C-alpha positions in Angstrom: 143.0 114.5 137.7 139.6 113.4 136.6 137.3 115.9 135.0 134.2 115.9 137.3 132.1 118.3 135.2 131.6 118.6 131.5 133.2 121.5 129.8 129.9 122.5 128.1 128.3 122.8 131.5 131.1 125.0 132.8 130.7 127.2 129.7 127.0 127.6 130.4 127.6 128.6 134.0 130.8 130.7 133.9 130.4 131.9 130.3 132.0 130.5 127.2 134.6 133.2 126.7 135.9 132.6 130.2 136.2 128.9 129.9 137.4 128.7 126.2 140.4 130.8 126.9 141.7 128.0 129.2 142.0 125.8 126.1 145.1 127.8 125.2 146.8 127.0 128.5 150.6 126.3 128.3 150.2 122.6 129.2 147.8 121.9 126.4 145.2 120.5 128.8 141.5 120.4 128.1 139.9 123.7 129.1 137.8 122.3 131.9 140.8 120.5 133.4 143.0 123.6 133.2 140.2 125.7 134.9 140.1 123.2 137.8 143.9 123.4 138.2 143.6 127.2 138.2 141.0 127.0 141.0 143.2 124.7 143.1 146.3 126.9 142.6 144.3 129.9 143.7 143.1 128.1 146.8 146.4 126.6 147.7 148.4 129.9 147.5 146.1 131.7 150.0 147.8 130.5 153.3 151.2 131.8 152.1 149.7 135.1 151.1 147.7 135.3 154.4 150.8 134.9 156.5 152.8 137.4 154.4 150.2 140.1 154.6 149.3 139.8 158.2 153.0 139.5 159.3 154.0 142.5 157.1 151.3 144.9 158.3 152.0 144.1 162.0 155.7 144.4 161.6 155.4 147.8 159.8 152.8 149.0 162.3 155.2 148.2 165.2 158.1 150.1 163.6 156.1 153.2 162.6 154.2 153.3 165.9 157.6 153.5 167.6 158.9 156.1 165.1 156.0 158.5 165.6 155.3 157.6 169.3 151.6 157.1 168.5 149.4 154.2 167.5 147.7 156.2 164.8 151.0 157.0 163.1 149.3 157.4 159.7 148.0 160.8 160.9 151.6 162.0 161.1 153.1 160.8 157.8 154.0 163.9 155.7 154.5 162.0 152.4 151.0 160.6 152.1 149.2 161.5 148.9 145.5 162.5 148.7 144.8 158.9 147.6 146.5 157.5 150.8 144.5 159.9 153.0 141.3 158.9 151.2 142.0 155.2 151.7 142.5 155.8 155.4 139.3 157.8 155.7 137.4 155.2 153.7 138.7 152.5 156.0 137.5 154.4 159.1 134.1 154.8 157.5 133.7 151.1 156.7 134.6 150.3 160.3 132.0 152.7 161.5 129.4 151.2 159.3 130.0 147.9 161.2 129.2 149.7 164.4 132.8 149.4 165.6 135.1 152.0 166.9 137.9 152.9 164.5 140.7 151.9 166.8 144.3 151.7 165.5 144.2 147.9 165.6 141.0 147.7 163.5 142.4 150.3 161.0 145.6 148.2 160.6 143.6 145.1 159.9 141.3 146.8 157.4 143.8 148.7 155.3 144.5 147.0 152.0 147.6 145.1 151.2 148.3 147.7 148.5 148.4 150.4 151.1 151.2 148.5 153.0 153.2 147.8 149.9 153.1 151.5 148.8 154.9 152.5 152.0 158.0 151.1 150.3 157.7 153.4 147.3 160.5 155.8 146.6 158.5 158.9 147.7 158.6 157.5 151.3 162.3 156.7 151.2 163.5 159.7 153.2 160.7 159.7 155.8 160.0 156.0 156.4 162.7 153.7 155.1 165.1 154.0 158.0 162.4 152.4 160.3 160.7 150.2 157.7 163.9 148.2 157.1 163.8 147.2 160.7 160.6 145.2 160.0 162.8 142.7 158.2 165.4 141.6 160.7 166.5 138.5 158.8 166.8 140.1 155.4 170.4 139.8 154.1 172.2 143.1 154.0 172.7 143.0 150.2 168.9 142.7 149.8 167.8 145.0 152.5 167.4 147.8 150.0 164.2 149.7 149.6 163.8 148.9 145.9 164.5 145.2 146.5 161.9 144.9 149.2 159.4 147.0 147.2 159.9 144.8 144.2 159.3 141.7 146.2 156.2 143.1 147.9 154.7 144.2 144.5 155.2 140.7 143.1 153.3 139.3 146.1 150.6 142.0 145.8 150.1 141.2 142.1 149.8 137.5 142.8 147.4 138.1 145.7 145.2 140.3 143.5 145.0 137.8 140.7 144.1 135.0 143.0 141.6 137.0 145.0 139.9 138.3 141.8 139.6 134.8 140.3 141.9 135.7 137.4 143.9 133.2 135.3 147.1 132.1 137.1 148.4 129.6 134.5 149.9 132.3 132.2 151.8 134.3 134.7 155.3 135.3 133.7 157.4 134.7 135.7 155.3 131.7 136.6 153.3 131.3 139.8 156.0 129.1 141.4 158.5 132.0 141.1 156.1 134.4 142.8 155.5 131.8 145.5 159.2 131.6 146.2 159.4 135.4 146.5 156.6 135.3 149.1 158.4 132.6 151.1 161.6 134.7 151.0 159.8 137.8 152.3 158.2 135.7 155.1 161.6 134.5 156.1 162.9 138.1 156.3 160.0 138.9 158.6 160.3 135.8 160.9 162.1 132.6 159.8 160.0 130.4 162.1 156.9 131.1 160.0 158.3 129.2 157.0 158.5 125.7 158.6 155.1 126.4 160.2 153.6 127.2 156.9 155.1 124.0 155.4 153.0 121.9 157.7 149.8 122.8 155.9 150.9 124.4 152.7 149.4 122.6 149.7 150.8 124.9 147.0 153.8 122.7 146.1 151.4 119.7 145.5 149.0 121.8 143.5 151.8 123.1 141.3 153.3 119.6 140.8 149.8 118.4 139.8 149.5 121.1 137.2 153.0 120.5 135.9 152.1 116.8 135.5 148.8 117.4 133.8 148.7 115.5 130.5 147.9 117.4 127.3 144.4 116.9 125.8 144.3 114.1 123.3 144.7 115.2 119.7 141.4 115.1 117.9 140.9 112.0 115.7 141.6 112.6 112.1 138.5 113.1 109.9 137.5 109.9 108.1 138.6 109.8 104.5 135.7 110.5 102.1 134.1 107.4 100.6 135.1 106.8 97.0 132.6 107.9 94.4 130.5 105.1 93.0 131.5 103.8 89.6 129.1 104.9 86.9 126.5 102.3 85.9 127.3 100.5 82.7 125.3 101.6 79.7 122.4 99.2 78.8 123.4 96.7 76.0 122.0 97.5 72.6 120.1 94.6 70.9 122.0 93.1 68.0 120.8 94.3 64.6 118.8 91.6 62.6 120.0 91.2 59.0 117.2 91.4 56.4 116.1 88.1 54.9 117.6 87.2 51.5 115.2 87.7 48.6 114.5 84.8 46.3 116.2 85.1 42.9 
């Protein structure tokens, strides 16, 4: 990958502290090169996250709409906290500010990914899990456990938040490829046909391979050896002493 912009210019635009930290990347690449790889990884992971988020919320909406026999099922969930209620109210308000009616479909599309993942928290297990598990018809029985699905969704949410907030992705542990595989697995649980469709335009594997093949920055050249000190100048020669002339006897 060629470096199209000098690192010093990136530092002046995006701030030196932000760019310099990329010099400590695990591949040992130059800071500007690592920053570019980070941008490309963030860009290439978005289709996978998009498919997961939209498919998840629609599948959950379908199951809970059926359970409560109403499209605005969130008005009937007894285990919502004050924070959940506040997020729903804020979502309705934002829709209203756009001069739209707060229909169930619009509310579903505007609620955050975090809202959907928290539905799989333990506090909702008794009230919601029986229906929520039906949103994953292709999930193997041994994995169709609330805590397993919650763990996978939280990993996807963490990855999404980091990518969306322009955070560093090169240091993730487990690494970004692992989180990507988790997302693919969840997509397959929701609808297996989505995975081969995603593969037709998914650039994440290539971006990850490019990062893994990124050469380390060249080692700095050793400092030149100091020049030897000049030899001291020789002392000026002293004139030979002249013997006095002999006196006549």
